[in-house]
Structure formats: C-alpha cells, structure tokens
VMD Tcl script that draws the C-alpha trace (Angstrom):
set ca {
  {0.00 0.00 0.00}
  {1.45 3.36 -1.02}
  {1.62 6.44 1.18}
  {-0.87 8.19 -1.11}
  {-3.31 5.31 -0.69}
  {-2.89 5.43 3.10}
  {-3.68 9.16 3.11}
  {-6.70 8.80 0.83}
  {-8.08 6.06 3.08}
  {-7.41 8.06 6.25}
  {-9.17 11.21 4.99}
  {-12.15 9.21 3.72}
  {-12.41 7.53 7.13}
  {-12.28 10.87 8.96}
  {-15.17 12.34 6.95}
  {-17.10 9.10 6.49}
  {-20.36 10.38 8.02}
  {-20.46 13.63 6.02}
  {-24.14 14.22 5.14}
  {-24.82 10.56 5.87}
  {-28.06 9.40 4.32}
  {-28.15 12.44 2.00}
  {-25.21 11.61 -0.26}
  {-23.00 8.57 -0.81}
  {-20.39 8.05 1.90}
  {-17.01 9.56 0.94}
  {-14.49 6.97 -0.28}
  {-10.78 7.05 -1.02}
  {-11.73 7.24 -4.71}
  {-13.80 10.35 -3.99}
  {-10.90 12.02 -2.19}
  {-8.57 11.01 -5.03}
  {-10.85 12.56 -7.65}
  {-10.84 15.81 -5.67}
  {-7.10 16.06 -5.03}
  {-6.32 15.18 -8.66}
  {-7.54 18.66 -9.64}
  {-4.39 20.15 -8.05}
  {-0.90 20.10 -9.59}
  {0.65 16.62 -9.43}
  {3.69 17.66 -7.40}
  {1.62 19.06 -4.49}
  {-1.06 16.38 -4.27}
  {0.60 14.06 -1.76}
  {1.95 16.87 0.46}
  {-1.54 18.42 0.45}
  {-3.11 15.11 1.40}
  {-0.63 14.73 4.24}
  {-1.43 18.16 5.66}
  {-5.16 17.87 5.09}
  {-5.20 14.51 6.87}
  {-3.71 16.28 9.91}
  {-6.09 19.25 9.65}
  {-9.37 17.39 9.19}
  {-8.70 15.19 12.20}
  {-8.94 18.45 14.17}
  {-11.54 20.47 12.25}
  {-14.07 17.87 11.09}
  {-16.81 17.11 13.63}
  {-18.55 13.76 13.37}
  {-22.09 13.29 14.64}
  {-20.86 11.32 17.65}
  {-18.53 14.13 18.72}
  {-21.40 16.63 18.55}
  {-23.71 14.36 20.53}
  {-20.99 13.91 23.17}
  {-20.60 17.69 23.44}
  {-24.34 18.25 23.85}
  {-24.56 15.45 26.40}
  {-21.76 16.94 28.48}
  {-23.35 20.39 28.25}
  {-26.63 19.13 29.71}
  {-24.89 18.15 32.94}
  {-22.39 21.02 33.09}
  {-22.74 22.46 36.58}
  {-21.63 25.95 35.53}
  {-24.61 26.10 33.18}
  {-27.25 23.81 34.65}
  {-26.41 23.85 38.35}
  {-26.80 20.96 40.80}
  {-30.13 19.78 39.35}
  {-29.60 19.85 35.58}
  {-32.80 18.09 34.55}
  {-34.88 20.56 36.57}
  {-32.94 23.41 34.97}
  {-33.69 22.28 31.42}
  {-37.41 21.95 32.06}
  {-37.52 25.73 32.56}
  {-35.47 26.63 29.45}
  {-37.20 27.95 26.31}
  {-35.46 26.68 23.18}
  {-35.47 29.35 20.50}
  {-36.37 28.26 16.95}
  {-35.99 31.62 15.25}
  {-33.42 31.09 12.51}
  {-34.34 33.14 9.46}
  {-32.48 31.02 6.89}
  {-31.42 27.40 6.55}
  {-32.21 24.33 8.63}
  {-29.17 24.13 10.88}
  {-30.94 25.36 14.01}
  {-33.93 23.09 13.52}
  {-31.71 20.05 12.95}
  {-29.49 20.86 15.92}
  {-32.60 21.25 18.12}
  {-33.73 17.79 17.06}
  {-30.35 16.41 18.07}
  {-30.37 18.27 21.39}
  {-33.88 17.03 22.05}
  {-32.83 13.41 21.57}
  {-29.89 13.86 23.94}
  {-32.08 15.63 26.53}
  {-34.60 12.82 26.36}
  {-31.85 10.26 26.94}
  {-30.19 12.17 29.80}
  {-33.26 13.52 31.60}
  {-36.30 11.83 30.09}
  {-37.52 15.32 29.22}
  {-39.25 16.25 25.95}
  {-37.76 19.43 24.51}
  {-41.19 20.62 23.32}
  {-42.47 20.50 26.91}
  {-39.74 22.82 28.22}
  {-39.91 26.52 28.96}
  {-43.57 27.16 29.76}
  {-42.58 30.04 32.05}
  {-38.98 30.75 31.05}
  {-36.42 33.14 32.39}
  {-33.66 31.40 30.45}
  {-33.50 30.90 26.69}
  {-31.21 28.83 24.51}
  {-30.13 29.64 20.95}
  {-28.57 26.60 19.30}
  {-26.69 26.40 16.01}
  {-23.79 24.50 14.53}
  {-21.26 27.36 14.49}
  {-20.63 31.10 14.61}
  {-18.65 32.30 11.59}
  {-19.07 36.00 10.71}
  {-21.74 36.37 13.40}
  {-24.27 37.82 10.96}
  {-26.84 35.06 11.27}
  {-26.99 35.01 15.06}
  {-26.91 38.82 15.14}
  {-29.88 39.00 12.78}
  {-31.88 36.26 14.51}
  {-31.47 37.47 18.08}
  {-31.79 41.20 17.37}
  {-35.07 40.49 15.50}
  {-36.26 38.45 18.49}
  {-35.28 41.26 20.88}
  {-37.28 43.74 18.81}
  {-40.35 41.50 18.82}
  {-40.98 38.59 21.21}
  {-38.21 38.83 23.79}
  {-39.28 39.66 27.35}
  {-37.95 42.67 29.23}
  {-35.41 40.54 31.11}
  {-33.82 37.36 29.81}
  {-30.66 35.28 29.81}
  {-29.84 33.77 26.42}
  {-27.32 30.95 26.25}
  {-25.78 30.61 22.79}
  {-24.63 27.04 22.15}
  {-22.59 26.10 19.08}
  {-20.14 23.37 18.14}
  {-17.59 26.06 17.31}
  {-17.30 29.80 17.30}
  {-14.93 32.10 15.48}
  {-13.88 34.84 17.84}
  {-14.34 37.67 15.37}
  {-17.91 36.61 14.69}
  {-18.67 36.21 18.38}
  {-17.34 39.68 19.15}
  {-19.43 41.21 16.36}
  {-22.63 39.36 17.24}
  {-22.37 40.05 20.98}
  {-21.83 43.76 20.40}
  {-24.81 44.04 18.04}
  {-27.05 42.07 20.43}
  {-26.11 44.39 23.28}
  {-26.85 47.44 21.11}
  {-30.24 46.02 20.07}
  {-31.21 45.28 23.67}
  {-30.28 48.78 24.77}
  {-32.23 50.33 21.90}
  {-35.28 48.23 22.81}
  {-35.01 49.12 26.49}
  {-34.54 45.46 27.43}
  {-32.02 43.66 29.61}
  {-30.72 40.70 27.62}
  {-27.64 38.91 28.94}
  {-25.81 36.33 26.83}
  {-23.71 33.31 27.71}
  {-21.61 31.49 25.11}
  {-20.95 27.74 25.09}
  {-18.88 25.91 22.50}
  {-16.79 22.85 21.91}
  {-13.98 24.86 20.31}
  {-12.99 28.52 19.78}
  {-11.27 29.47 16.53}
  {-9.06 32.54 16.25}
  {-9.86 34.61 13.15}
  {-9.59 38.20 14.36}
  {-7.60 40.61 12.23}
  {-5.52 41.77 15.21}
  {-4.38 38.17 15.72}
  {-3.73 37.29 12.09}
  {-0.24 35.98 12.82}
  {-1.54 33.40 15.30}
  {-4.85 32.67 13.56}
  {-6.44 29.25 13.11}
  {-7.87 30.05 9.67}
  {-6.34 30.29 6.20}
  {-4.32 33.51 6.07}
  {-1.61 33.42 3.36}
  {1.82 34.88 4.00}
  {2.26 35.90 0.37}
  {0.43 36.10 -2.92}
  {1.41 33.18 -5.15}
  {3.00 33.70 -8.53}
  {-0.17 32.83 -10.39}
  {-1.86 34.90 -13.08}
  {-5.47 34.45 -11.97}
  {-4.62 35.02 -8.31}
  {-2.64 38.16 -9.06}
  {-5.50 39.42 -11.22}
  {-7.96 38.83 -8.38}
  {-5.76 40.58 -5.80}
  {-5.15 43.54 -8.12}
  {-8.91 43.96 -8.41}
  {-9.42 44.22 -4.65}
  {-10.21 47.64 -3.18}
  {-7.57 47.17 -0.48}
  {-4.43 45.10 -0.30}
  {-5.03 41.85 1.61}
  {-3.71 41.51 5.16}
  {-0.95 38.91 5.05}
  {0.22 36.70 7.88}
  {3.81 36.58 9.10}
  {5.27 33.11 8.91}
  {5.92 31.03 11.99}
  {2.68 29.97 13.69}
  {0.41 26.95 13.30}
  {-2.27 28.70 15.34}
  {-3.55 28.34 18.87}
  {-5.49 25.14 18.12}
  {-2.62 23.58 16.14}
  {-4.89 22.64 13.27}
  {-1.81 22.67 11.04}
  {1.13 20.31 11.43}
  {3.80 22.88 10.53}
  {4.32 26.26 8.94}
  {5.31 24.50 5.72}
  {2.14 22.43 5.65}
  {-0.01 25.42 6.46}
  {1.68 27.55 3.78}
  {1.08 24.84 1.19}
  {-2.67 24.66 1.86}
  {-3.01 28.44 1.93}
  {-1.23 28.85 -1.39}
  {-2.95 25.99 -3.20}
  {-6.44 26.76 -1.89}
  {-6.02 30.42 -2.84}
  {-4.91 29.55 -6.38}
  {-7.66 26.96 -6.74}
  {-10.23 29.45 -5.46}
  {-9.38 32.05 -8.07}
  {-9.43 29.34 -10.74}
  {-12.83 28.15 -9.54}
  {-14.18 31.69 -9.67}
  {-13.09 31.92 -13.31}
  {-14.83 28.58 -14.01}
  {-18.04 29.50 -12.16}
  {-19.18 32.90 -13.48}
  {-22.38 32.92 -11.43}
  {-20.62 33.19 -8.08}
  {-21.38 36.54 -6.48}
  {-18.66 38.89 -5.31}
  {-18.86 37.58 -1.74}
  {-17.86 34.05 -2.78}
  {-14.18 34.75 -2.30}
  {-11.39 32.24 -3.02}
  {-10.94 31.24 0.63}
  {-14.61 31.35 1.55}
  {-17.70 33.55 1.64}
  {-17.18 36.97 3.23}
  {-18.84 40.37 2.85}
  {-15.61 42.27 3.50}
  {-13.25 42.65 0.55}
  {-10.63 40.07 1.53}
  {-9.20 36.82 0.18}
  {-12.00 35.02 2.03}
  {-13.10 33.85 5.46}
  {-10.71 30.91 5.49}
  {-12.45 28.56 7.94}
  {-11.57 24.86 7.91}
  {-14.46 23.77 10.14}
  {-16.73 21.14 8.60}
  {-19.38 19.11 10.41}
  {-21.24 15.94 9.58}
  {-24.21 18.16 8.68}
  {-22.66 20.33 6.01}
  {-19.68 22.30 4.75}
  {-20.06 26.03 5.43}
  {-19.56 28.42 2.53}
  {-17.06 30.16 4.84}
  {-14.64 27.37 3.93}
  {-12.41 27.69 0.84}
  {-14.15 27.26 -2.50}
  {-11.89 24.28 -3.20}
  {-13.72 22.35 -0.46}
  {-17.29 22.78 -1.72}
  {-17.68 24.48 -5.11}
  {-19.55 22.39 -7.65}
  {-19.62 21.71 -11.38}
  {-17.29 22.03 -13.21}
  {-15.14 21.73 -10.05}
  {-15.36 18.42 -8.18}
  {-16.01 19.13 -4.47}
  {-14.54 17.27 -1.52}
  {-17.64 18.28 0.49}
  {-20.73 18.56 -1.73}
  {-22.59 21.32 0.02}
  {-26.27 21.60 0.87}
  {-27.26 25.21 0.17}
  {-29.96 27.27 1.83}
}
mol new
graphics top color blue
foreach p $ca { graphics top sphere $p radius 0.5 }
foreach p [lrange $ca 0 end-1] q [lrange $ca 1 end] { graphics top cylinder $p $q radius 0.2 }
display resetview
C-alpha cells in the first residue's frame, strides 16, 4: 500500500459520516478525484497536511452528541439539578435562513430525552432562560440578525440567552455580541448572553499571525490570483510566517503555507470557471468584507459552510470534496 493510498483512506475515514443518508459516503476514490484537480507535485503533500487538519476540524455526529450530552450536565450552566434546569429553558427556533438550528434542536432534544427523560417541546412554559442553538458562529451575521429580531419583537424585558454552538470564530462572536447588546439597549430590554462551545477558533484581524484560519503569508505567482488581488479595493492583510495557530490545526508552517497557497490559487481558478458566483464568494470562503476570504476549515457531519475555501465545496465544473447543501 502506497503512502498516497494510506492518506486517501485516512481522509475518507475521517469524513465518512459527512451528510450521511443524504449523499453517498465519501471513499478514497472520492478524495482522489478531488485532489487530482491540483498540480501533481503538491497532491501528496496536500493530502498529508489535510489529513492532519481534518482530524482536528471535522466534527462527526458522535462528537457533537458527546458535546451536547456533556453540556446538559455542566454544573456551571445547569447547576446541581440539571434536569430541573432544562425543564424551565425555552429553546429558540428563530433562525431566518437554513435548517441548521432546527436540525441541531432535534439532536439536542434526543440527547435531553436520553439524559433527563424530558421532551424538549415541553420545556420553557414560564422561562427566564432561553437557549439559541446552532452548529457554528462564523461571521456572526446570522446570530446577530436572529437574536436582534427576536429582541425587537418577542423577547421579554429581562432574559438570559445561552448561545450554544459546536464552534465559534472569535471575530464573529465579538461582532454578534456587540450588536445584540446594542439592540437590547435600543429596545429598552435587559438581555444577557452566555456562550458555550466545543472549540474557539481565532480569526480576528488583530491576531492574524496566530490565527487558526487560512491567512496566506504571500500572494502566489499565479496569473489568476494576481488578477484577483489587483482587483481588490484594499491590499489583503498577510500573515507573518511562523505559527500553526492556537489550536494547532496545522502540522507545521510548511504544511499550512502549502494549503493556503494551493487553496487560494484553486479558489481564483474556480471563480473563473463559475461565473455565477457573487462577489462575496471569495477564493478562501464567503465573506462580505473585501478580503481573500473567510478561510475557515471547520466542517461538520451536517454540512460544509460556505465560509470554507471554494476548493472544499464548489460544484460543477469543479469536483467538491464536500458537496454542500445550500440554503
């Protein structure tokens, strides 16, 4: 068995439950078809680094269920009588787009039933505590929109809202929390938030050199990439070499640099192949700000966020590693 074959098998095994029941289970042949779109000389090194990364950034269903189960009995959140606590919690189902919140609530409900023999739909008849559940915080726009709309309409005068996600990106959390506080003040309401997550991901501009997301150190010598960068309103913020990030998603600076360069080049190539992408579908992932892209590497069993590099999820004529369910 060759090293390439070992890596293909390992990556396929890591992501084996991706959108299980919705699409065919990823195989080594699927991973091979995807990586074969990159230059031949970088394919095996990319596989080696991606194998390391996905073992840290891909969340299987079981890992999410374990996180939710542990959260139910976390004393800091639920106190000494967790089952009694959850009976009084109102679970918010207020997401304005997509199904992630609804699906996560179904999962939480199953775990709550197992841990406490409590039906989620029977909780929160007279709540003082609310829970907003989603898979992740990226830019923070979705949670900001959902909760500020709720504050302006149905939220009581006083409430504690616990935000629970598998992961949060610190820049998005900072933005969403600030906007929620502003909305509460404007509405004359007292809304406190608590944030619970399995992992925090550093993506803030001030911490670019120690970030956990794709932040290239240089612009590759590539015609399409240079054309894209030259068309940006502002020069991209580049990372200084030397860090694999706080969460050590990357195995080394060299491995990280390789993924950043190749995903950036692939992203600009994909944009040239897919003329119907809007301006926000940037090479390294969807982002409103004029940058190279969001650069997240977080993928869950449910879906691949569009905040990940285009090379992960873009479709025909590109072959995606993570065929994405869109909203």
